C-alpha positions as a Markdown table, in Angstrom:
| # | Residue | x | y | z |
|---|---|---|---|---|
| 1 | Unk | -28.8 | 50.2 | 103.2 |
| 2 | Unk | -28.9 | 51.6 | 99.8 |
| 3 | Unk | -30.8 | 49.7 | 96.9 |
| 4 | Unk | -29.5 | 50.4 | 93.4 |
| 5 | Unk | -29.9 | 49.0 | 89.9 |
| 6 | Unk | -27.8 | 45.9 | 88.7 |
| 7 | Unk | -24.7 | 46.6 | 86.8 |
| 8 | Unk | -23.1 | 43.9 | 84.6 |
| 9 | Unk | -19.9 | 44.2 | 86.7 |
| 10 | Unk | -22.0 | 42.9 | 89.7 |
| 11 | Unk | -22.6 | 39.5 | 88.2 |
| 12 | Unk | -19.7 | 37.6 | 89.7 |
| 13 | Unk | -20.3 | 38.9 | 93.2 |
| 14 | Unk | -24.0 | 37.9 | 92.9 |
| 15 | Unk | -23.1 | 34.5 | 91.8 |
| 16 | Unk | -20.9 | 34.0 | 94.7 |
| 17 | Unk | -23.5 | 35.4 | 97.2 |
| 18 | Unk | -26.0 | 33.1 | 95.7 |
| 19 | Unk | -24.0 | 29.8 | 95.9 |
| 20 | Unk | -23.2 | 30.6 | 99.5 |
| 21 | Unk | -26.8 | 31.5 | 100.4 |
| 22 | Unk | -28.4 | 28.5 | 98.7 |
| 23 | Unk | -26.4 | 25.9 | 100.4 |
| 24 | Unk | -29.0 | 23.5 | 102.0 |
| 25 | Unk | -31.9 | 25.1 | 100.1 |
| 26 | Unk | -31.1 | 24.2 | 96.4 |
| 27 | Unk | -32.7 | 21.8 | 94.2 |
| 28 | Unk | -29.7 | 21.3 | 92.2 |
| 29 | Unk | -27.7 | 20.4 | 95.4 |
| 30 | Unk | -30.3 | 17.9 | 96.2 |
| 31 | Unk | -29.8 | 16.4 | 92.7 |
| 32 | Unk | -26.1 | 16.3 | 93.2 |
| 33 | Unk | -26.3 | 14.5 | 96.6 |
| 34 | Unk | -28.4 | 11.8 | 94.6 |
| 35 | Unk | -26.4 | 11.6 | 91.4 |
| 36 | Unk | -23.1 | 13.3 | 92.0 |
| 37 | Unk | -21.6 | 16.0 | 89.7 |
| 38 | Unk | -23.4 | 16.1 | 86.3 |
| 39 | Unk | -21.4 | 16.7 | 83.1 |
| 40 | Unk | -18.5 | 18.0 | 85.0 |
| 41 | Unk | -20.4 | 20.7 | 86.7 |
| 42 | Unk | -21.4 | 20.7 | 90.4 |
| 43 | Unk | -24.6 | 22.3 | 91.6 |
| 44 | Unk | -22.9 | 25.5 | 92.6 |
| 45 | Unk | -22.1 | 25.9 | 88.9 |
| 46 | Unk | -25.6 | 25.4 | 87.8 |
| 47 | Unk | -27.1 | 27.8 | 90.6 |
| 48 | Unk | -24.5 | 30.4 | 89.6 |
| 49 | Unk | -25.7 | 30.0 | 85.9 |
| 50 | Unk | -29.3 | 30.7 | 87.0 |
| 51 | Unk | -28.2 | 34.2 | 88.2 |
| 52 | Unk | -26.4 | 34.7 | 84.7 |
| 53 | Unk | -29.9 | 33.8 | 83.2 |
| 54 | Unk | -31.7 | 36.2 | 85.4 |
| 55 | Unk | -29.4 | 39.0 | 84.3 |
| 56 | Unk | -29.8 | 38.1 | 80.6 |
| 57 | Unk | -33.5 | 37.9 | 80.8 |
| 58 | Unk | -34.3 | 41.1 | 82.6 |
| 59 | Unk | -31.4 | 42.9 | 83.9 |
| 60 | Unk | -33.5 | 45.9 | 84.9 |
| 61 | Unk | -35.4 | 43.6 | 87.2 |
| 62 | Unk | -32.3 | 43.0 | 89.5 |
| 63 | Unk | -31.8 | 45.2 | 92.5 |
| 64 | Unk | -28.7 | 45.2 | 94.7 |
| 65 | Unk | -28.4 | 46.0 | 98.2 |
| 66 | Unk | -25.2 | 48.1 | 99.3 |
| 67 | Unk | -24.0 | 48.8 | 102.7 |
| 68 | Unk | -21.1 | 51.4 | 102.8 |
| 69 | Unk | -20.3 | 50.7 | 99.2 |
| 70 | Unk | -20.3 | 46.9 | 99.4 |
| 71 | Unk | -22.8 | 44.5 | 98.1 |
| 72 | Unk | -24.6 | 42.9 | 100.8 |
| 73 | Unk | -27.2 | 41.2 | 98.8 |
| 74 | Unk | -29.8 | 41.3 | 95.8 |
| 75 | Unk | -33.1 | 40.2 | 94.4 |
| 76 | Unk | -33.7 | 39.2 | 90.9 |
| 77 | Unk | -37.1 | 39.6 | 89.2 |
| 78 | Unk | -38.6 | 39.3 | 85.8 |
| 79 | Unk | -42.2 | 39.9 | 84.6 |
| 80 | Unk | -44.9 | 38.6 | 82.2 |
| 81 | Unk | -47.1 | 41.7 | 81.5 |
| 82 | Unk | -49.6 | 39.7 | 79.6 |
| 83 | Unk | -50.1 | 37.2 | 82.5 |
| 84 | Unk | -49.9 | 40.2 | 85.0 |
| 85 | Unk | -47.3 | 38.2 | 87.0 |
| 86 | Unk | -44.1 | 39.1 | 88.5 |
| 87 | Unk | -41.5 | 36.4 | 89.3 |
| 88 | Unk | -38.7 | 36.4 | 92.0 |
| 89 | Unk | -36.2 | 33.7 | 91.1 |
| 90 | Unk | -33.5 | 34.7 | 93.5 |
| 91 | Unk | -32.9 | 36.6 | 96.8 |
| 92 | Unk | -29.7 | 36.4 | 98.6 |
| 93 | Unk | -27.6 | 38.1 | 101.1 |
| 94 | Unk | -24.0 | 37.6 | 102.5 |
| 95 | Unk | -24.0 | 36.1 | 106.0 |
| 96 | Unk | -23.2 | 39.0 | 107.9 |
| 97 | Unk | -26.3 | 40.9 | 106.7 |
| 98 | Unk | -28.8 | 38.3 | 107.1 |
| 99 | Unk | -31.5 | 38.6 | 109.9 |
| 100 | Unk | -31.4 | 42.4 | 109.9 |
| 101 | Unk | -34.5 | 43.1 | 107.9 |
| 102 | Unk | -32.6 | 43.8 | 104.6 |
| 103 | Unk | -34.2 | 40.9 | 102.8 |
| 104 | Unk | -37.6 | 42.2 | 103.7 |
| 105 | Unk | -36.8 | 45.7 | 102.4 |
| 106 | Unk | -35.4 | 44.3 | 99.3 |
| 107 | Unk | -38.5 | 42.1 | 98.8 |
| 108 | Unk | -40.8 | 45.1 | 99.5 |
| 109 | Unk | -38.8 | 47.2 | 96.8 |
| 110 | Unk | -39.2 | 44.4 | 94.2 |
| 111 | Unk | -43.1 | 44.2 | 95.1 |
| 112 | Unk | -43.4 | 48.0 | 94.5 |
| 113 | Unk | -41.4 | 47.5 | 91.3 |
| 114 | Unk | -44.1 | 44.9 | 90.2 |
| 115 | Unk | -46.8 | 47.5 | 91.3 |
| 116 | Unk | -45.3 | 50.2 | 89.2 |
| 117 | Unk | -45.5 | 47.7 | 86.3 |
| 118 | Unk | -49.3 | 47.3 | 86.9 |
| 119 | Unk | -48.9 | 43.7 | 87.7 |
| 120 | Unk | -51.5 | 41.6 | 89.5 |
| 121 | Unk | -49.5 | 39.0 | 91.4 |
| 122 | Unk | -46.1 | 38.3 | 92.5 |
| 123 | Unk | -44.7 | 34.7 | 92.6 |
| 124 | Unk | -41.8 | 33.3 | 94.7 |
| 125 | Unk | -40.8 | 29.7 | 95.2 |
| 126 | Unk | -38.7 | 28.2 | 97.9 |
| 127 | Unk | -38.1 | 24.8 | 99.5 |
| 128 | Unk | -40.0 | 23.4 | 102.3 |
| 129 | Unk | -36.7 | 23.3 | 104.4 |
| 130 | Unk | -36.0 | 27.3 | 103.9 |
| 131 | Unk | -37.6 | 28.1 | 107.2 |
| 132 | Unk | -36.4 | 31.8 | 106.9 |
| 133 | Unk | -37.9 | 32.2 | 103.4 |
| 134 | Unk | -41.1 | 30.6 | 104.4 |
| 135 | Unk | -41.6 | 32.9 | 107.3 |
| 136 | Unk | -40.4 | 36.0 | 105.4 |
| 137 | Unk | -42.7 | 35.4 | 102.4 |
| 138 | Unk | -45.8 | 34.7 | 104.4 |
| 139 | Unk | -45.2 | 37.8 | 106.6 |
| 140 | Unk | -45.5 | 39.9 | 103.3 |
| 141 | Unk | -48.7 | 38.5 | 102.2 |
| 142 | Unk | -47.5 | 35.6 | 100.0 |
| 143 | Unk | -49.8 | 32.4 | 100.4 |
| 144 | Unk | -48.7 | 28.9 | 99.9 |
| 145 | Unk | -50.8 | 27.8 | 96.9 |
| 146 | Unk | -49.5 | 24.3 | 96.2 |
| 147 | Unk | -46.5 | 22.1 | 97.0 |
| 148 | Unk | -44.4 | 20.8 | 94.2 |
| 149 | Unk | -42.4 | 17.6 | 94.1 |
| 150 | Unk | -39.3 | 17.6 | 91.7 |
| 151 | Unk | -38.4 | 14.2 | 90.2 |
| 152 | Unk | -35.3 | 13.4 | 88.5 |
| 153 | Unk | -34.4 | 10.3 | 86.4 |
| 154 | Unk | -31.0 | 9.2 | 85.0 |
| 155 | Unk | -30.9 | 9.2 | 81.1 |
| 156 | Unk | -28.4 | 6.4 | 81.0 |
| 157 | Unk | -29.0 | 3.9 | 78.2 |
| 158 | Unk | -32.2 | 1.9 | 79.0 |
| 159 | Unk | -31.7 | -1.9 | 79.3 |
| 160 | Unk | -32.8 | -3.7 | 76.2 |
| 161 | Unk | -35.6 | -6.2 | 76.7 |
| 162 | Unk | -34.0 | -9.4 | 75.1 |
| 163 | Unk | -37.4 | -10.8 | 74.6 |
| 164 | Unk | -38.2 | -8.6 | 71.7 |
């Protein structure tokens, strides 16, 4: 596996990898199960948009894993130098390259990137049902700090109280 910097022409492939990899472990997918497609866009469209946001925010923080010239996966990062924190919004691989230690190597590469930036902490989030992610992150020294619950409310017109 070779790790290289992100190039803008990688974006469409990274979006495809992300959508496939995040099935079953995406907040947006959970929202869609509850409320259906929103504004004509499914959860896959929104998740792919997150990758595009990563690429606009800090393209030099995205690292691509290649095997024999083919993109096998990637990790996206961004950092807040004032806070001293590096963030990892996305890590995804195509199915045939999962479970081979490549995700670990890419995550270690990102952590070294943060160290070179003299950051103090690295932060990554995952859903409780992502057993692979939970195992990988804790094995690399990440500690669960707090559980977060996501609430969603529809913004359809509220009923008018006729007594007013």
